N, CA, C and O atoms as a CHARMM CRD file, in Angstrom:
* protein
*
  352
    1    1 UNK  N    117.19000  65.01800  95.08200 PROA 1      0.00000
    2    1 UNK  CA   116.62100  65.93100  96.21900 PROA 1      0.00000
    3    1 UNK  C    118.61200  65.98900  96.04000 PROA 1      0.00000
    4    1 UNK  O    119.58300  65.27800  96.29700 PROA 1      0.00000
    5    2 UNK  N    118.23700  67.59100  95.32100 PROA 2      0.00000
    6    2 UNK  CA   119.61800  68.17900  95.43600 PROA 2      0.00000
    7    2 UNK  C    120.24000  68.60600  97.46200 PROA 2      0.00000
    8    2 UNK  O    119.63400  69.14100  98.39000 PROA 2      0.00000
    9    3 UNK  N    121.24800  68.19500  97.38400 PROA 3      0.00000
   10    3 UNK  CA   122.61700  68.57900  98.66000 PROA 3      0.00000
   11    3 UNK  C    122.06000  70.47700  99.56100 PROA 3      0.00000
   12    3 UNK  O    122.32400  70.85500 100.70200 PROA 3      0.00000
   13    4 UNK  N    121.38400  71.11700  98.60900 PROA 4      0.00000
   14    4 UNK  CA   120.75600  72.39600  99.46100 PROA 4      0.00000
   15    4 UNK  C    119.72400  72.29300  99.54500 PROA 4      0.00000
   16    4 UNK  O    119.05400  72.94500 100.34700 PROA 4      0.00000
   17    5 UNK  N    119.08800  71.12700  98.44800 PROA 5      0.00000
   18    5 UNK  CA   117.61400  71.32000  99.64000 PROA 5      0.00000
   19    5 UNK  C    117.86400  69.84400 100.91100 PROA 5      0.00000
   20    5 UNK  O    117.18500  68.81800 100.85800 PROA 5      0.00000
   21    6 UNK  N    118.77900  70.05200 101.77500 PROA 6      0.00000
   22    6 UNK  CA   118.97200  68.58200 102.54300 PROA 6      0.00000
   23    6 UNK  C    118.90100  70.28600 103.42400 PROA 6      0.00000
   24    6 UNK  O    118.10700  70.58000 104.31700 PROA 6      0.00000
   25    7 UNK  N    120.10300  71.29000 102.76500 PROA 7      0.00000
   26    7 UNK  CA   120.66700  71.92700 103.55500 PROA 7      0.00000
   27    7 UNK  C    119.23300  73.08800 104.36700 PROA 7      0.00000
   28    7 UNK  O    119.16600  73.30200 105.57800 PROA 7      0.00000
   29    8 UNK  N    118.57000  73.47900 103.65800 PROA 8      0.00000
   30    8 UNK  CA   117.50500  74.23600 103.53300 PROA 8      0.00000
   31    8 UNK  C    116.26500  73.77600 104.08900 PROA 8      0.00000
   32    8 UNK  O    115.57400  72.86400 103.63600 PROA 8      0.00000
   33    9 UNK  N    116.00700  74.55200 105.21900 PROA 9      0.00000
   34    9 UNK  CA   114.58100  73.26700 105.76000 PROA 9      0.00000
   35    9 UNK  C    113.73300  74.03300 105.45900 PROA 9      0.00000
   36    9 UNK  O    114.24600  75.15000 105.52600 PROA 9      0.00000
   37   10 UNK  N    112.23700  74.14700 105.01800 PROA 10     0.00000
   38   10 UNK  CA   111.42100  75.09000 104.63200 PROA 10     0.00000
   39   10 UNK  C    110.06200  74.29000 104.98500 PROA 10     0.00000
   40   10 UNK  O    109.21300  73.66100 104.35300 PROA 10     0.00000
   41   11 UNK  N    110.30600  74.64900 106.33800 PROA 11     0.00000
   42   11 UNK  CA   108.85400  74.12600 107.33700 PROA 11     0.00000
   43   11 UNK  C    108.08500  76.15700 107.62700 PROA 11     0.00000
   44   11 UNK  O    107.73500  77.23200 107.13800 PROA 11     0.00000
   45   12 UNK  N    108.29600  75.29500 108.82400 PROA 12     0.00000
   46   12 UNK  CA   107.25600  76.31900 109.55400 PROA 12     0.00000
   47   12 UNK  C    108.42200  77.91700 110.03200 PROA 12     0.00000
   48   12 UNK  O    108.49800  79.14200 109.94700 PROA 12     0.00000
   49   13 UNK  N    109.10200  76.70600 110.53200 PROA 13     0.00000
   50   13 UNK  CA   110.27200  77.74500 111.60700 PROA 13     0.00000
   51   13 UNK  C    110.62400  78.58100 110.17000 PROA 13     0.00000
   52   13 UNK  O    109.79700  79.44300 109.87500 PROA 13     0.00000
   53   14 UNK  N    111.56800  78.43700 109.41700 PROA 14     0.00000
   54   14 UNK  CA   111.70100  78.86900 108.39900 PROA 14     0.00000
   55   14 UNK  C    110.40100  79.61700 107.89500 PROA 14     0.00000
   56   14 UNK  O    110.62100  80.72400 108.38800 PROA 14     0.00000
   57   15 UNK  N    109.07100  79.75200 107.17100 PROA 15     0.00000
   58   15 UNK  CA   108.13400  80.65000 106.91100 PROA 15     0.00000
   59   15 UNK  C    108.22500  82.20200 108.54200 PROA 15     0.00000
   60   15 UNK  O    108.06100  83.40300 108.33100 PROA 15     0.00000
   61   16 UNK  N    108.44500  81.72100 109.60000 PROA 16     0.00000
   62   16 UNK  CA   107.87700  82.12400 111.09300 PROA 16     0.00000
   63   16 UNK  C    109.48300  83.11700 110.75200 PROA 16     0.00000
   64   16 UNK  O    109.55000  84.33300 110.57300 PROA 16     0.00000
   65   17 UNK  N    110.81800  81.94800 110.74800 PROA 17     0.00000
   66   17 UNK  CA   111.86500  83.12300 110.57400 PROA 17     0.00000
   67   17 UNK  C    111.72300  84.51000 109.51800 PROA 17     0.00000
   68   17 UNK  O    111.80500  85.69200 109.85500 PROA 17     0.00000
   69   18 UNK  N    111.45700  83.88500 107.98100 PROA 18     0.00000
   70   18 UNK  CA   110.97700  84.91800 106.73500 PROA 18     0.00000
   71   18 UNK  C    110.02900  86.46200 107.49600 PROA 18     0.00000
   72   18 UNK  O    110.40900  87.62200 107.65300 PROA 18     0.00000
   73   19 UNK  N    109.07100  85.96500 107.73100 PROA 19     0.00000
   74   19 UNK  CA   107.85500  87.32300 108.21400 PROA 19     0.00000
   75   19 UNK  C    108.19200  88.26800 109.05200 PROA 19     0.00000
   76   19 UNK  O    107.75400  89.41800 109.02600 PROA 19     0.00000
   77   20 UNK  N    109.76600  87.38100 110.59400 PROA 20     0.00000
   78   20 UNK  CA   109.83800  87.75700 110.83900 PROA 20     0.00000
   79   20 UNK  C    111.54500  89.19900 110.54100 PROA 20     0.00000
   80   20 UNK  O    111.78800  90.28200 111.07400 PROA 20     0.00000
   81   21 UNK  N    112.04200  88.64700 109.81600 PROA 21     0.00000
   82   21 UNK  CA   112.82500  89.83800 109.25800 PROA 21     0.00000
   83   21 UNK  C    112.14000  90.37700 107.95000 PROA 21     0.00000
   84   21 UNK  O    112.71000  91.16600 107.19700 PROA 21     0.00000
   85   22 UNK  N    110.50900  89.75000 107.67900 PROA 22     0.00000
   86   22 UNK  CA   110.41000  90.92000 106.99800 PROA 22     0.00000
   87   22 UNK  C    109.61900  92.00700 108.32200 PROA 22     0.00000
   88   22 UNK  O    109.84200  93.21300 108.21300 PROA 22     0.00000
   89   23 UNK  N    108.99200  91.66900 109.16300 PROA 23     0.00000
   90   23 UNK  CA   107.69100  92.62200 110.41200 PROA 23     0.00000
   91   23 UNK  C    110.07100  93.37500 110.62000 PROA 23     0.00000
   92   23 UNK  O    110.16000  94.35100 109.87400 PROA 23     0.00000
   93   24 UNK  N    111.22800  93.15300 111.18900 PROA 24     0.00000
   94   24 UNK  CA   111.87900  93.43900 111.31300 PROA 24     0.00000
   95   24 UNK  C    111.90800  95.42200 110.30400 PROA 24     0.00000
   96   24 UNK  O    111.69600  96.62800 110.43000 PROA 24     0.00000
   97   25 UNK  N    112.26100  94.53900 109.57200 PROA 25     0.00000
   98   25 UNK  CA   112.87900  95.86400 108.02700 PROA 25     0.00000
   99   25 UNK  C    111.48300  96.70900 108.30800 PROA 25     0.00000
  100   25 UNK  O    111.45200  97.62100 109.13500 PROA 25     0.00000
  101   26 UNK  N    110.34200  96.31100 107.53900 PROA 26     0.00000
  102   26 UNK  CA   109.14600  97.63900 108.55000 PROA 26     0.00000
  103   26 UNK  C    109.09300  98.07900 110.17700 PROA 26     0.00000
  104   26 UNK  O    108.24800  98.96900 110.25900 PROA 26     0.00000
  105   27 UNK  N    109.46500  97.89800 111.03100 PROA 27     0.00000
  106   27 UNK  CA   109.98500  98.17200 111.94600 PROA 27     0.00000
  107   27 UNK  C    110.90300  99.12300 112.12800 PROA 27     0.00000
  108   27 UNK  O    110.60900 100.09700 112.82000 PROA 27     0.00000
  109   28 UNK  N    112.52400  98.97700 111.38100 PROA 28     0.00000
  110   28 UNK  CA   112.82000  99.97900 111.25700 PROA 28     0.00000
  111   28 UNK  C    112.64700 101.14600 110.28500 PROA 28     0.00000
  112   28 UNK  O    112.78400 102.35300 110.48400 PROA 28     0.00000
  113   29 UNK  N    112.28700 100.42600 109.10400 PROA 29     0.00000
  114   29 UNK  CA   111.51000 101.69900 107.98800 PROA 29     0.00000
  115   29 UNK  C    110.20100 102.58700 109.17200 PROA 29     0.00000
  116   29 UNK  O    110.42500 103.79300 109.28000 PROA 29     0.00000
  117   30 UNK  N    109.24000 102.18100 109.80000 PROA 30     0.00000
  118   30 UNK  CA   108.70500 102.85700 110.81500 PROA 30     0.00000
  119   30 UNK  C    109.86100 104.20000 112.21000 PROA 30     0.00000
  120   30 UNK  O    109.73200 105.33800 112.66100 PROA 30     0.00000
  121   31 UNK  N    110.68000 103.25000 112.30200 PROA 31     0.00000
  122   31 UNK  CA   111.71200 103.97700 113.28400 PROA 31     0.00000
  123   31 UNK  C    111.41600 104.81400 112.53000 PROA 31     0.00000
  124   31 UNK  O    110.43100 105.54800 112.60600 PROA 31     0.00000
  125   32 UNK  N    112.90600 104.78700 111.05000 PROA 32     0.00000
  126   32 UNK  CA   113.46100 106.27500 110.62400 PROA 32     0.00000
  127   32 UNK  C    112.89300 106.85600 110.06100 PROA 32     0.00000
  128   32 UNK  O    113.36100 107.74100 109.34500 PROA 32     0.00000
  129   33 UNK  N    111.76500 106.61500 110.15200 PROA 33     0.00000
  130   33 UNK  CA   111.02900 108.17800 109.24000 PROA 33     0.00000
  131   33 UNK  C    109.78300 108.66700 110.22700 PROA 33     0.00000
  132   33 UNK  O    108.66200 109.04000 109.88300 PROA 33     0.00000
  133   34 UNK  N    110.20900 108.57200 111.24800 PROA 34     0.00000
  134   34 UNK  CA   111.06700 109.90400 111.73200 PROA 34     0.00000
  135   34 UNK  C    112.06700 111.34000 112.22600 PROA 34     0.00000
  136   34 UNK  O    112.07400 112.32700 112.96100 PROA 34     0.00000
  137   35 UNK  N    112.74500 110.69000 111.34100 PROA 35     0.00000
  138   35 UNK  CA   113.68200 112.27600 110.32500 PROA 35     0.00000
  139   35 UNK  C    115.49500 112.51100 111.74200 PROA 35     0.00000
  140   35 UNK  O    116.36000 113.38500 111.69600 PROA 35     0.00000
  141   36 UNK  N    115.36000 111.32600 112.74300 PROA 36     0.00000
  142   36 UNK  CA   115.99900 110.94300 113.76700 PROA 36     0.00000
  143   36 UNK  C    117.67300 110.48500 112.98700 PROA 36     0.00000
  144   36 UNK  O    117.81300 110.14200 111.81300 PROA 36     0.00000
  145   37 UNK  N    118.43400 110.57000 113.69600 PROA 37     0.00000
  146   37 UNK  CA   119.83900 109.71200 112.96000 PROA 37     0.00000
  147   37 UNK  C    119.25700 109.07800 113.94400 PROA 37     0.00000
  148   37 UNK  O    118.71600 109.41800 114.99600 PROA 37     0.00000
  149   38 UNK  N    119.56800 107.63600 113.15600 PROA 38     0.00000
  150   38 UNK  CA   119.66300 106.07400 114.61000 PROA 38     0.00000
  151   38 UNK  C    121.51400 105.87100 114.11700 PROA 38     0.00000
  152   38 UNK  O    122.30000 106.32600 113.28600 PROA 38     0.00000
  153   39 UNK  N    121.48500 104.59000 115.60100 PROA 39     0.00000
  154   39 UNK  CA   122.56700 104.44500 115.74200 PROA 39     0.00000
  155   39 UNK  C    122.29700 102.84600 115.55200 PROA 39     0.00000
  156   39 UNK  O    121.39000 102.51400 116.31500 PROA 39     0.00000
  157   40 UNK  N    122.62100 102.11500 115.04300 PROA 40     0.00000
  158   40 UNK  CA   122.58200 100.37300 114.55900 PROA 40     0.00000
  159   40 UNK  C    121.76000  99.80100 115.70600 PROA 40     0.00000
  160   40 UNK  O    120.63900  99.33300 115.51000 PROA 40     0.00000
  161   41 UNK  N    122.41600  99.85100 117.07700 PROA 41     0.00000
  162   41 UNK  CA   122.65300  99.89600 118.38700 PROA 41     0.00000
  163   41 UNK  C    120.83400 100.03000 118.99900 PROA 41     0.00000
  164   41 UNK  O    120.01100  99.15400 119.26600 PROA 41     0.00000
  165   42 UNK  N    120.76300 101.55200 119.04000 PROA 42     0.00000
  166   42 UNK  CA   119.41900 101.88600 119.16900 PROA 42     0.00000
  167   42 UNK  C    118.83000 101.46000 118.18000 PROA 42     0.00000
  168   42 UNK  O    117.70800 101.95000 118.30900 PROA 42     0.00000
  169   43 UNK  N    118.83100 100.72300 117.04300 PROA 43     0.00000
  170   43 UNK  CA   117.93300 100.47800 116.34000 PROA 43     0.00000
  171   43 UNK  C    117.55300  99.16700 116.97300 PROA 43     0.00000
  172   43 UNK  O    116.51000  98.98500 117.60100 PROA 43     0.00000
  173   44 UNK  N    118.43100  98.32600 116.76700 PROA 44     0.00000
  174   44 UNK  CA   118.53200  97.32600 117.34500 PROA 44     0.00000
  175   44 UNK  C    117.22300  96.94100 119.04400 PROA 44     0.00000
  176   44 UNK  O    116.28700  96.23800 119.42300 PROA 44     0.00000
  177   45 UNK  N    118.08200  97.95600 119.41800 PROA 45     0.00000
  178   45 UNK  CA   117.56600  97.93900 121.05500 PROA 45     0.00000
  179   45 UNK  C    115.94000  98.31700 121.32700 PROA 45     0.00000
  180   45 UNK  O    115.34800  97.94300 122.34000 PROA 45     0.00000
  181   46 UNK  N    115.37400  99.04600 120.35300 PROA 46     0.00000
  182   46 UNK  CA   114.04500 100.15400 119.60400 PROA 46     0.00000
  183   46 UNK  C    113.49000  99.08500 118.97700 PROA 46     0.00000
  184   46 UNK  O    112.47300  99.56400 118.47600 PROA 46     0.00000
  185   47 UNK  N    113.54500  97.48100 118.58500 PROA 47     0.00000
  186   47 UNK  CA   112.77400  96.20300 117.71500 PROA 47     0.00000
  187   47 UNK  C    113.05400  95.23800 118.86600 PROA 47     0.00000
  188   47 UNK  O    112.25900  94.30800 119.00300 PROA 47     0.00000
  189   48 UNK  N    114.08500  95.34100 119.71000 PROA 48     0.00000
  190   48 UNK  CA   113.86700  93.85800 120.26600 PROA 48     0.00000
  191   48 UNK  C    114.28200  93.26300 119.52900 PROA 48     0.00000
  192   48 UNK  O    114.07600  92.08700 119.83000 PROA 48     0.00000
  193   49 UNK  N    114.99300  93.38000 118.31900 PROA 49     0.00000
  194   49 UNK  CA   116.65100  92.19800 117.97000 PROA 49     0.00000
  195   49 UNK  C    117.81800  93.32200 118.12100 PROA 49     0.00000
  196   49 UNK  O    117.98300  94.47200 117.71500 PROA 49     0.00000
  197   50 UNK  N    118.78900  92.06900 119.18900 PROA 50     0.00000
  198   50 UNK  CA   119.57700  92.63500 119.46400 PROA 50     0.00000
  199   50 UNK  C    120.60200  92.16400 118.18200 PROA 50     0.00000
  200   50 UNK  O    121.32200  92.97400 117.59800 PROA 50     0.00000
  201   51 UNK  N    120.56700  91.32100 117.98800 PROA 51     0.00000
  202   51 UNK  CA   121.72600  91.11700 116.98700 PROA 51     0.00000
  203   51 UNK  C    121.46900  92.70600 115.50200 PROA 51     0.00000
  204   51 UNK  O    120.53100  92.98600 114.75500 PROA 51     0.00000
  205   52 UNK  N    122.52000  93.17700 115.67400 PROA 52     0.00000
  206   52 UNK  CA   123.71400  93.96100 114.75700 PROA 52     0.00000
  207   52 UNK  C    123.53700  94.08200 113.06000 PROA 52     0.00000
  208   52 UNK  O    122.97800  94.82200 112.25000 PROA 52     0.00000
  209   53 UNK  N    124.17000  93.17400 113.06700 PROA 53     0.00000
  210   53 UNK  CA   124.38500  92.41400 111.16700 PROA 53     0.00000
  211   53 UNK  C    123.16700  92.13500 111.55000 PROA 53     0.00000
  212   53 UNK  O    122.35900  92.86100 110.97200 PROA 53     0.00000
  213   54 UNK  N    122.61600  91.28600 112.38300 PROA 54     0.00000
  214   54 UNK  CA   120.64000  91.57200 111.56300 PROA 54     0.00000
  215   54 UNK  C    120.62900  93.29900 110.63500 PROA 54     0.00000
  216   54 UNK  O    120.76900  93.64900 109.46300 PROA 54     0.00000
  217   55 UNK  N    120.32700  94.15500 112.25100 PROA 55     0.00000
  218   55 UNK  CA   119.58800  95.46000 111.67500 PROA 55     0.00000
  219   55 UNK  C    120.49100  95.89800 110.17400 PROA 55     0.00000
  220   55 UNK  O    119.98400  96.28500 109.12100 PROA 55     0.00000
  221   56 UNK  N    122.01200  95.68900 110.47800 PROA 56     0.00000
  222   56 UNK  CA   123.11900  96.28100 109.37600 PROA 56     0.00000
  223   56 UNK  C    121.31700  96.10400 107.61600 PROA 56     0.00000
  224   56 UNK  O    120.57900  96.69400 106.82800 PROA 56     0.00000
  225   57 UNK  N    121.89500  94.46300 108.35200 PROA 57     0.00000
  226   57 UNK  CA   121.33200  93.75700 106.47800 PROA 57     0.00000
  227   57 UNK  C    119.62800  94.24200 106.43500 PROA 57     0.00000
  228   57 UNK  O    119.10900  94.02900 105.34000 PROA 57     0.00000
  229   58 UNK  N    118.92600  94.71800 107.24400 PROA 58     0.00000
  230   58 UNK  CA   118.12900  95.27700 106.71500 PROA 58     0.00000
  231   58 UNK  C    117.71100  96.85000 106.45100 PROA 58     0.00000
  232   58 UNK  O    116.76600  97.51400 106.02400 PROA 58     0.00000
  233   59 UNK  N    118.61500  96.95600 106.81400 PROA 59     0.00000
  234   59 UNK  CA   118.85600  98.69400 106.58400 PROA 59     0.00000
  235   59 UNK  C    119.58800  98.96900 104.81700 PROA 59     0.00000
  236   59 UNK  O    119.25900  99.88400 104.06100 PROA 59     0.00000
  237   60 UNK  N    120.52400  97.98300 104.55700 PROA 60     0.00000
  238   60 UNK  CA   120.68800  97.39200 102.81700 PROA 60     0.00000
  239   60 UNK  C    119.64700  97.24800 102.25800 PROA 60     0.00000
  240   60 UNK  O    119.28700  97.77500 101.20500 PROA 60     0.00000
  241   61 UNK  N    119.01200  96.42600 103.01000 PROA 61     0.00000
  242   61 UNK  CA   117.71900  96.19500 101.76300 PROA 61     0.00000
  243   61 UNK  C    116.12800  97.46600 101.43700 PROA 61     0.00000
  244   61 UNK  O    115.45500  97.82500 100.47100 PROA 61     0.00000
  245   62 UNK  N    116.19400  97.75100 103.00100 PROA 62     0.00000
  246   62 UNK  CA   116.25400  98.67000 102.26900 PROA 62     0.00000
  247   62 UNK  C    116.46500  99.89400 101.56800 PROA 62     0.00000
  248   62 UNK  O    115.44100 100.48600 101.22500 PROA 62     0.00000
  249   63 UNK  N    117.45900 100.35800 101.30600 PROA 63     0.00000
  250   63 UNK  CA   118.05900 100.67000 100.48400 PROA 63     0.00000
  251   63 UNK  C    118.09400  99.99100  98.82500 PROA 63     0.00000
  252   63 UNK  O    118.34700 100.57400  97.77100 PROA 63     0.00000
  253   64 UNK  N    117.69900  98.39700  99.09500 PROA 64     0.00000
  254   64 UNK  CA   117.65400  98.15200  97.80300 PROA 64     0.00000
  255   64 UNK  C    115.99800  98.58900  97.06500 PROA 64     0.00000
  256   64 UNK  O    115.58100  98.91600  95.95400 PROA 64     0.00000
  257   65 UNK  N    115.46200  98.37100  98.35100 PROA 65     0.00000
  258   65 UNK  CA   114.06600  98.75700  97.47100 PROA 65     0.00000
  259   65 UNK  C    113.58100 100.61500  97.95500 PROA 65     0.00000
  260   65 UNK  O    112.57700 101.13200  98.44500 PROA 65     0.00000
  261   66 UNK  N    114.81300 101.07900  97.52200 PROA 66     0.00000
  262   66 UNK  CA   114.94200 103.24100  96.88300 PROA 66     0.00000
  263   66 UNK  C    114.92200 103.65400  97.31100 PROA 66     0.00000
  264   66 UNK  O    114.84200 104.83800  96.98700 PROA 66     0.00000
  265   67 UNK  N    114.97800 103.17600  98.99200 PROA 67     0.00000
  266   67 UNK  CA   114.88900 103.84600  99.97200 PROA 67     0.00000
  267   67 UNK  C    116.14800 104.90500 100.84400 PROA 67     0.00000
  268   67 UNK  O    116.86000 104.56200 101.78700 PROA 67     0.00000
  269   68 UNK  N    116.09700 106.31000 100.11900 PROA 68     0.00000
  270   68 UNK  CA   117.69000 106.48500 100.33100 PROA 68     0.00000
  271   68 UNK  C    117.19000 107.27300 101.92600 PROA 68     0.00000
  272   68 UNK  O    116.32300 107.98500 102.43100 PROA 68     0.00000
  273   69 UNK  N    118.75400 106.35800 102.28500 PROA 69     0.00000
  274   69 UNK  CA   118.76300 105.76200 103.98800 PROA 69     0.00000
  275   69 UNK  C    120.57000 107.23300 104.44700 PROA 69     0.00000
  276   69 UNK  O    120.21100 108.31700 104.90600 PROA 69     0.00000
  277   70 UNK  N    120.76200 107.20800 104.42400 PROA 70     0.00000
  278   70 UNK  CA   122.22600 108.51800 104.71300 PROA 70     0.00000
  279   70 UNK  C    123.17800 107.30800 105.77000 PROA 70     0.00000
  280   70 UNK  O    122.68700 106.38100 106.41400 PROA 70     0.00000
  281   71 UNK  N    124.29700 107.60200 105.69800 PROA 71     0.00000
  282   71 UNK  CA   124.81400 106.91900 106.58500 PROA 71     0.00000
  283   71 UNK  C    125.31700 109.02000 106.95200 PROA 71     0.00000
  284   71 UNK  O    125.54600 110.00000 106.24300 PROA 71     0.00000
  285   72 UNK  N    125.26900 108.78100 108.15600 PROA 72     0.00000
  286   72 UNK  CA   126.16700 109.82100 109.02400 PROA 72     0.00000
  287   72 UNK  C    127.28600 109.41800 109.85400 PROA 72     0.00000
  288   72 UNK  O    127.00000 108.74000 110.84100 PROA 72     0.00000
  289   73 UNK  N    128.73600 109.75500 109.61000 PROA 73     0.00000
  290   73 UNK  CA   130.44500 109.19100 110.58800 PROA 73     0.00000
  291   73 UNK  C    130.12400 109.99100 111.80900 PROA 73     0.00000
  292   73 UNK  O    130.30000 111.19300 112.00500 PROA 73     0.00000
  293   74 UNK  N    129.94600 109.66800 112.08400 PROA 74     0.00000
  294   74 UNK  CA   130.44500 110.47800 113.88000 PROA 74     0.00000
  295   74 UNK  C    131.75400 110.35600 113.97400 PROA 74     0.00000
  296   74 UNK  O    132.35400 111.39600 114.24600 PROA 74     0.00000
  297   75 UNK  N    132.52500 109.16900 113.79800 PROA 75     0.00000
  298   75 UNK  CA   134.32300 109.24600 113.87600 PROA 75     0.00000
  299   75 UNK  C    134.11500 108.18700 114.58100 PROA 75     0.00000
  300   75 UNK  O    133.11300 107.58300 114.96200 PROA 75     0.00000
  301   76 UNK  N    135.48000 108.03600 114.71500 PROA 76     0.00000
  302   76 UNK  CA   135.23000 106.85600 116.15800 PROA 76     0.00000
  303   76 UNK  C    135.31000 105.29800 115.40800 PROA 76     0.00000
  304   76 UNK  O    136.26900 104.54500 115.57700 PROA 76     0.00000
  305   77 UNK  N    134.31100 105.01700 114.68700 PROA 77     0.00000
  306   77 UNK  CA   133.62800 103.78600 113.48800 PROA 77     0.00000
  307   77 UNK  C    132.30000 103.36200 114.15000 PROA 77     0.00000
  308   77 UNK  O    131.83500 102.25700 114.42800 PROA 77     0.00000
  309   78 UNK  N    131.68400 105.10500 114.36700 PROA 78     0.00000
  310   78 UNK  CA   130.26800 104.91800 115.34800 PROA 78     0.00000
  311   78 UNK  C    129.40300 105.80100 113.69100 PROA 78     0.00000
  312   78 UNK  O    129.92000 106.75500 113.10900 PROA 78     0.00000
  313   79 UNK  N    128.03000 105.12300 113.26600 PROA 79     0.00000
  314   79 UNK  CA   127.77900 105.01000 112.50500 PROA 79     0.00000
  315   79 UNK  C    126.41000 105.61400 112.57100 PROA 79     0.00000
  316   79 UNK  O    125.73600 105.24000 113.53100 PROA 79     0.00000
  317   80 UNK  N    125.92900 106.36500 111.85100 PROA 80     0.00000
  318   80 UNK  CA   123.79900 106.17200 112.01500 PROA 80     0.00000
  319   80 UNK  C    123.92400 106.53600 110.67100 PROA 80     0.00000
  320   80 UNK  O    124.89100 106.86200 109.98300 PROA 80     0.00000
  321   81 UNK  N    122.12300 106.34300 110.33900 PROA 81     0.00000
  322   81 UNK  CA   121.12800 106.67300 109.52800 PROA 81     0.00000
  323   81 UNK  C    120.08600 106.84300 109.60100 PROA 81     0.00000
  324   81 UNK  O    119.28100 106.18600 110.26100 PROA 81     0.00000
  325   82 UNK  N    119.76200 108.31200 108.53900 PROA 82     0.00000
  326   82 UNK  CA   118.79500 108.63800 108.72000 PROA 82     0.00000
  327   82 UNK  C    118.42900 108.54400 106.93500 PROA 82     0.00000
  328   82 UNK  O    119.25600 108.50200 106.02400 PROA 82     0.00000
  329   83 UNK  N    117.06400 108.53000 106.83800 PROA 83     0.00000
  330   83 UNK  CA   116.01200 108.13100 106.05100 PROA 83     0.00000
  331   83 UNK  C    116.02200 109.96700 105.52700 PROA 83     0.00000
  332   83 UNK  O    115.92500 110.94300 106.27100 PROA 83     0.00000
  333   84 UNK  N    116.14100 109.94800 104.34900 PROA 84     0.00000
  334   84 UNK  CA   116.03800 111.33600 103.82700 PROA 84     0.00000
  335   84 UNK  C    115.02100 111.29400 102.38000 PROA 84     0.00000
  336   84 UNK  O    114.90900 110.88600 101.22400 PROA 84     0.00000
  337   85 UNK  N    114.23800 112.28700 103.80200 PROA 85     0.00000
  338   85 UNK  CA   112.76100 112.64000 103.13900 PROA 85     0.00000
  339   85 UNK  C    112.59600 113.80500 102.78800 PROA 85     0.00000
  340   85 UNK  O    111.72900 114.57400 103.20200 PROA 85     0.00000
  341   86 UNK  N    113.26300 113.97300 102.15000 PROA 86     0.00000
  342   86 UNK  CA   113.27400 115.57200 100.17700 PROA 86     0.00000
  343   86 UNK  C    112.37800 114.99100  99.76700 PROA 86     0.00000
  344   86 UNK  O    112.31900 113.93200 100.39100 PROA 86     0.00000
  345   87 UNK  N    111.53800 115.06300  98.99100 PROA 87     0.00000
  346   87 UNK  CA   110.80800 114.64900  97.75300 PROA 87     0.00000
  347   87 UNK  C    111.71100 115.05000  96.74200 PROA 87     0.00000
  348   87 UNK  O    112.24400 116.15500  96.83500 PROA 87     0.00000
  349   88 UNK  N    112.02500 114.09100  95.51900 PROA 88     0.00000
  350   88 UNK  CA   112.15800 114.97900  94.65600 PROA 88     0.00000
  351   88 UNK  C    111.38700 114.95500  92.75300 PROA 88     0.00000
  352   88 UNK  O    111.59300 115.90000  91.99200 PROA 88     0.00000
């Protein structure tokens, strides 16, 4: 048994957490598909997960999944995200 296996618990809680993250990513994509610009705080409130870093990570994961998500800077550190629906 490795130290990692002692720390990483592969029980039902881990499976539920994994499903939740997948569900959050799917929910974020569904919201972005309307073409509007979304703030992280608005996305978090809309999906019921007020953990902003988790929402940002899911946006990053969507980009890794080849979705083109534009970053829109409003200034003063406020950024929005918008799904690019243009066909290539």
